N, C-alpha and C positions, 0 to 999 in steps of 0.2 A: 215219219223219215228223217236223217239225221242230216244237219246242218253243218256238220263236222268238217272243215278243208284239209285234206290230205296235207301230210311236212313235203318242206321241198326239199327234192333229195341235192344233199352234197358234193359241190362241183371236185372231182378226184384229183385236179392242180390245185386248189385250194393248200393243203396241208404241209407239199411241197415249196410252194411261192413263199408259205411265212414261217418255213423254217429256215429257207437260204437266205431271206430279212432280218431275220434276229442273228444268223450265223456272220453275215458283212457289221452288224450293229457291234455284236461281240469283238470281231477281227480288228475293227477299227479303233472300240476302244481299248483291244492291248498293244496296235499299234502307237495309239496314242500314248501309254503309259510305260510303252519300251522307250519309245524317243524322250521323256522326260528321266526315268532313269536313266540315260545314254545320256545325255547333256549331265545331270547333276555329279556325274560320273566325271564330266571330259574336267569338267568345273572345278571339281576334290583335286584334281590330280594337277593341272595346274596348279591350283592353291599352294600344292604341295609337294611340288616341285623346288629342288634347293637352285638358287640361283646366287648372285652376287650383283652389286651396283657398287660403281667407282669413279670418283672424277678423275681425268687426264688436263695435266697441264702444260701449256706450252709462251716458252717468253723469248723475246728478240728483242736487242735493242738499235736503233734507225738513229738518222740525221734527217731533219726534214727539208723538203725539197722546195718550200719556196715561203721567202716571206712575206708581210700588206702590214703597213702604216699607212693610217690615215691623219690628217692634219685640217686647220682651219684659219687661213688666214682672217681679220675681220677692223673693221676702222666703222669709228660712230664721231660724230659730229655733224656741224649747222650747214656747212655748205657741200652742195651735190658735189659740184668739180672740184673738188680738193678731195673729196673722198674718195674719187675715182679714178682721178691722177693717182695717191699714194699706193692703193691696190695692185695697180699696174706697174707701177715703179719698185714696190715691193715684191710680186709675185715674179718678176722678172729676176730680181736680186735672188731668189729662193731659187727658181730652177738653175743659175749661173751654179748658185751654189753646188744641189743636187749631182751637176754636169762634172763638178770638182771633186766629188764625192764618189765618182764611177757609174752614176747612173743614165741610162742612153734615155730618150726620146718615147719609147716603147713603155719603160718602165714609169712613169710620170706622167699622170691624168690629172690635169683641172677641170674639174670641173663647172658651171655658168658659175655669173658669180649672179648672187643674188643682192637685192636690192627692199627696206623696207624703208617708210616713211611715218616718223614720231613723232604723232601732234601733241603740243601742251592740255595737262591734265585743266578742266574748265568748272570750276565749280559756281554753285548755284548757294548764294545766301539764302537760307528758310527768313521765311515773311515773320515779320516783327506785328506781333499782336497786341493790342492797348490791354493795359490793365496788367500783362501777365510778364513776369520776370525773364530778362534777357538773361540766356546763359551766357557765359564767357564762351569766347570762342577756341576751337581745337584747333591742335596740329593735323593737316590731313594729308594721310597716308595716298602717298603715290607708288604705282606699280611701272619702276622705271623696262620695263620688259615692251611697253606697248605706250606708254609716253613718255615725251620729249622732258629731258632733266630742269629745262628753262622755260621762256615765255614764245619760244619760237622753233619751229620745228627743227625735227635732227632725221639723219640718214643712215641708217646701219648698211656697210657693207659685209658682206659673207661669200668664201668657196672655198670651196672644200678641195683638199688636194689628197690623190692615192697614189703610192709608190709600193709597187710591187717586183720582186724580182727573186731568181732561181739565191742568186747572193745571199743567202743568209747572215751573214757573218756582218755583210754591210749594209741591211737591213738595221741589224741589234746597233751599229755603231750610230748609222746617222737616229736612232730614237734617243741617243744618249746626250747627241752633240749639243753646244749651247746653240742656240740659236736667236740673235734682238733687232727684230724691225727696226724699220723706222719711220718717221711721217705718221704718225699715231696709228701704225698697224700692228696689233697684236699676232702669234702665232702659237697656236695647241695643238698641240698631237697626243693621242691615245696612243696606246699600248701596242703594240707590235704582236704578230699574232702569225703563228708558221705551225705547216701544215705538211705532210706527209701524201706525197701523190701515186703511190705505189701502193696503194693500202691494202684495195682488193687481192691484189697479191699477194700480199705479204700472208694477209687473213687466211689464204685458200693455204698455204704452205704451214701457217701455225694448225688450223682446225687437224691437219695430218700428223702432226708430230703429237700434235694432246688425246688424238684417236688411239696411236702410237702409246702412248704413254700408261692411259688408262689399262690398254690390255696387258701389258708388264706389269704395273700396279695388280691387276685381276689375276693373272699368273704369279704373281710374287706369292700373293695370299694365300690362294689355291693351294701350292706347292705342297708335298709333304704331306696334303689329307687324303691320300688317296683316290683324290676326283681329279676330273680336268677339265677345263672351262668347254662349253657345248656350245652349243648357236649364240650369235648377239642378238640379243632381244630385244632392245630398244637404244636408241642413241639419241642426246640432245644437247645443242648446244647450248655452253653458259654465256655469263659476260662477257662481255669482251672492252677491259682496260686499258687506256695510253696512259700512261702518267708521263712526269716527268722523270728521265736518267737514275733508276735505282730507287726509284719513292713508289713503288707500287704495293696499293693495296692490298691487303691481302683479305679483304671480305667478300662480299657475293652484288654487291653493289659496284653497274657501271659507270665508266668516269673518262671526259673525253679531255685534254690537257690540247690547248694549244696558243701557251703561253711558253712554249722551253723548245729550245730548237733542237737538244738530243733527248729522244722520249725513246720509254720501255712500254713495249706492247704483249698484252698476256690474254689469251684465249683459253677457257678452261669447256672438257666438256662431259657429260655425265652420258657410261655407256652400265646395259646389263645385262650378262653374260648368265646363259644356264650352267649350272655345277653337271656334272655327269661323271658318274661312279665309276673307276677303271677298273 
């Protein structure tokens, strides 16, 4: 009597299902391969596409619309009341001088007066040790910014002044005017600063002019070659320079001049165009 188990019958649907699965795998691999080849073709086409990159430049001369200058009234001495009176007197004298120069009250800004008390420097002699040689006394260094100059306290009065005006010529004239306060008060001025007020509008117009200049340069370079400019591929704004009039720096570094009344603005843009065969 035989114990052999009869073989199981093969399902008639097994081979078609396996064939369909293999067909799907092959199709997917083919699609991936075709996509990769197509991507490389596009990349190579872009790399081989002729193009041109040019810079456009636009400049404009402008006059500053606002001027500003700052200064400080200062007094230093041992008597507090003397210093306060001297500061008030010289502040009034300076205000009259500014009014006579044509400035109004809105253009003259006095900040609050500050007062510092400086105490005398105190020295402590080192103890004398018996049997040791006594070193000679040396001159002590005194920081007069934080200590009084003598043996009694001193007071330092200071008041900052700012003058702003649209009359830039008047600001410049005041910065050069000699002023000698009295009563031990000193007056120190800074360098005048001049600003452009409509800079945003000017930048917009200059960017448009620089873009047109870049396009003209590109057309000039391509002209006569049997090609023409195609689509704009890229545009980038370069540095914006604000310099004293007729002192523009041709380098690619940006700078902003605030000390000149008459200025020249220079804007640079870089544009990249496709070149198309005619």
